[in-house]
Each structure stands twice: as C-alpha cells, then as structure tokens.
C-alpha positions as a Markdown table, in Angstrom:
| # | Residue | x | y | z |
|---|---|---|---|---|
| 1 | Met | 109.0 | 49.2 | 93.5 |
| 2 | Asn | 112.0 | 48.0 | 91.4 |
| 3 | Arg | 113.7 | 51.0 | 90.0 |
| 4 | Ser | 116.2 | 50.5 | 87.2 |
| 5 | Pro | 119.5 | 52.4 | 87.5 |
| 6 | Gln | 120.0 | 55.5 | 85.5 |
| 7 | Leu | 122.3 | 55.8 | 82.5 |
| 8 | Val | 125.5 | 57.7 | 83.1 |
| 9 | Glu | 126.8 | 60.0 | 80.4 |
| 10 | Val | 130.5 | 59.6 | 79.8 |
| 11 | Pro | 132.2 | 62.8 | 78.5 |
| 12 | Val | 133.9 | 62.0 | 75.2 |
| 13 | Asp | 137.0 | 64.0 | 76.2 |
| 14 | Arg | 137.5 | 61.6 | 79.2 |
| 15 | Leu | 137.8 | 58.6 | 76.9 |
| 16 | Lys | 141.2 | 57.4 | 75.5 |
| 17 | Pro | 141.3 | 57.8 | 71.7 |
| 18 | Glu | 141.6 | 54.1 | 71.2 |
| 19 | Ile | 138.5 | 53.4 | 73.4 |
| 20 | Leu | 136.5 | 56.0 | 71.5 |
| 21 | Glu | 137.6 | 54.5 | 68.2 |
| 22 | Ser | 136.5 | 51.0 | 69.3 |
| 23 | Leu | 133.1 | 52.3 | 70.5 |
| 24 | Val | 132.5 | 54.1 | 67.3 |
| 25 | Glu | 133.6 | 51.1 | 65.1 |
| 26 | Glu | 131.5 | 48.7 | 67.1 |
| 27 | Phe | 128.5 | 51.0 | 66.7 |
| 28 | Val | 128.8 | 51.5 | 63.0 |
| 29 | Thr | 129.3 | 47.8 | 62.3 |
| 30 | Arg | 126.3 | 46.6 | 64.3 |
| 31 | Ser | 123.7 | 44.6 | 62.4 |
| 32 | Gly | 120.6 | 46.8 | 61.7 |
| 33 | Thr | 122.4 | 50.1 | 61.6 |
| 34 | Asp | 120.8 | 52.1 | 58.8 |
| 35 | Tyr | 122.6 | 54.7 | 56.7 |
| 36 | Gly | 120.0 | 55.1 | 54.0 |
| 37 | Asp | 120.0 | 54.0 | 50.4 |
| 38 | Lys | 123.6 | 54.9 | 49.6 |
| 39 | Glu | 126.4 | 52.6 | 50.6 |
| 40 | His | 129.1 | 54.2 | 52.8 |
| 41 | Thr | 132.6 | 52.9 | 53.7 |
| 42 | Leu | 133.5 | 52.0 | 57.2 |
| 43 | Glu | 135.6 | 55.2 | 57.4 |
| 44 | Gln | 132.8 | 57.4 | 56.2 |
| 45 | Lys | 130.4 | 55.9 | 58.8 |
| 46 | Lys | 133.0 | 56.4 | 61.6 |
| 47 | Ala | 133.6 | 60.0 | 60.5 |
| 48 | Ala | 129.9 | 60.7 | 60.6 |
| 49 | Val | 129.5 | 59.3 | 64.1 |
| 50 | Leu | 132.6 | 61.2 | 65.3 |
| 51 | Arg | 131.2 | 64.4 | 63.8 |
| 52 | Ala | 127.9 | 63.8 | 65.6 |
| 53 | Leu | 129.7 | 63.3 | 68.9 |
| 54 | Gly | 131.7 | 66.5 | 68.4 |
| 55 | Leu | 128.5 | 68.4 | 67.7 |
| 56 | Gly | 126.9 | 67.0 | 70.8 |
| 57 | Glu | 124.2 | 65.2 | 68.7 |
| 58 | Val | 125.2 | 61.8 | 70.1 |
| 59 | Ala | 126.3 | 60.9 | 73.6 |
| 60 | Val | 128.3 | 58.1 | 75.1 |
| 61 | Val | 126.4 | 56.5 | 77.9 |
| 62 | Phe | 127.1 | 53.7 | 80.4 |
| 63 | Asp | 124.4 | 51.4 | 81.8 |
| 64 | Pro | 125.4 | 50.3 | 85.3 |
| 65 | Glu | 122.9 | 47.5 | 85.3 |
| 66 | Thr | 124.2 | 45.8 | 82.1 |
| 67 | Glu | 127.7 | 47.3 | 82.4 |
| 68 | Leu | 127.5 | 48.2 | 78.7 |
| 69 | Thr | 128.6 | 51.4 | 77.0 |
| 70 | Asn | 126.6 | 52.7 | 74.0 |
| 71 | Leu | 126.3 | 55.7 | 71.7 |
| 72 | Val | 122.8 | 57.3 | 71.8 |
| 73 | Pro | 121.3 | 60.2 | 70.0 |
| 74 | Arg | 120.7 | 63.1 | 72.4 |
| 75 | Asp | 117.1 | 63.4 | 71.3 |
| 76 | Asp | 116.6 | 59.9 | 72.7 |
| 77 | Leu | 118.1 | 60.9 | 76.0 |
| 78 | Arg | 115.7 | 63.8 | 76.6 |
| 79 | Ala | 113.0 | 61.3 | 77.5 |
| 80 | Gln | 115.2 | 59.5 | 79.9 |
| 81 | Ser | 116.6 | 60.7 | 83.2 |
| 82 | Met | 120.4 | 61.1 | 82.9 |
| 83 | Gln | 122.9 | 61.0 | 85.7 |
| 84 | Lys | 125.8 | 63.4 | 85.1 |
| 85 | Pro | 129.3 | 62.1 | 86.1 |
| 86 | Thr | 130.8 | 63.8 | 89.1 |
| 87 | Pro | 134.0 | 65.8 | 88.3 |
| 88 | Arg | 137.2 | 64.4 | 89.7 |
C-alpha cells in the first residue's frame, strides 16, 4: 500500500516575519481566491488572513511530498491526519 506522507503543521510563531508575510501575500494573490462580492485591497486581504492565523482559524502546513507550504483552514484539517512538529 502506497501511503502518502502527512502534512506537518508549522507553528506561526516559529516563522520569521518576512517568511510569514510572503506566505500570506502569495496566498491572497492566488488565482481563484474568493473574497465575496466586495472588492478588498491587498492589505485588507492580508490583514484578514493574519487575523485568522492569530485566532487559530487557519494553519500553516508543510507537505513533505511536494515540499510546499500552504495556509489551510483548520476545519479542512480535521478530516486529515496531522503530524505535530517536535519541540526543539
């Protein structure tokens, strides 16, 4: 049986501010990201995502198979098995 690797949650406080800023900006500028009927500025979109991260509604995850990092709503993670990072 070919088992895919688990996503690894990355604690937001372990990311350098410039890395977090880049992840958030990449996320909000993706094609297909929907913010409803009202137009929002880039700064408003980034602030909303940062707020969601701070509230724990969104998680930063790393996929070892693709070596990509992504922002994912926590509700979406409940269905997936998560591997917590080991403390250093």
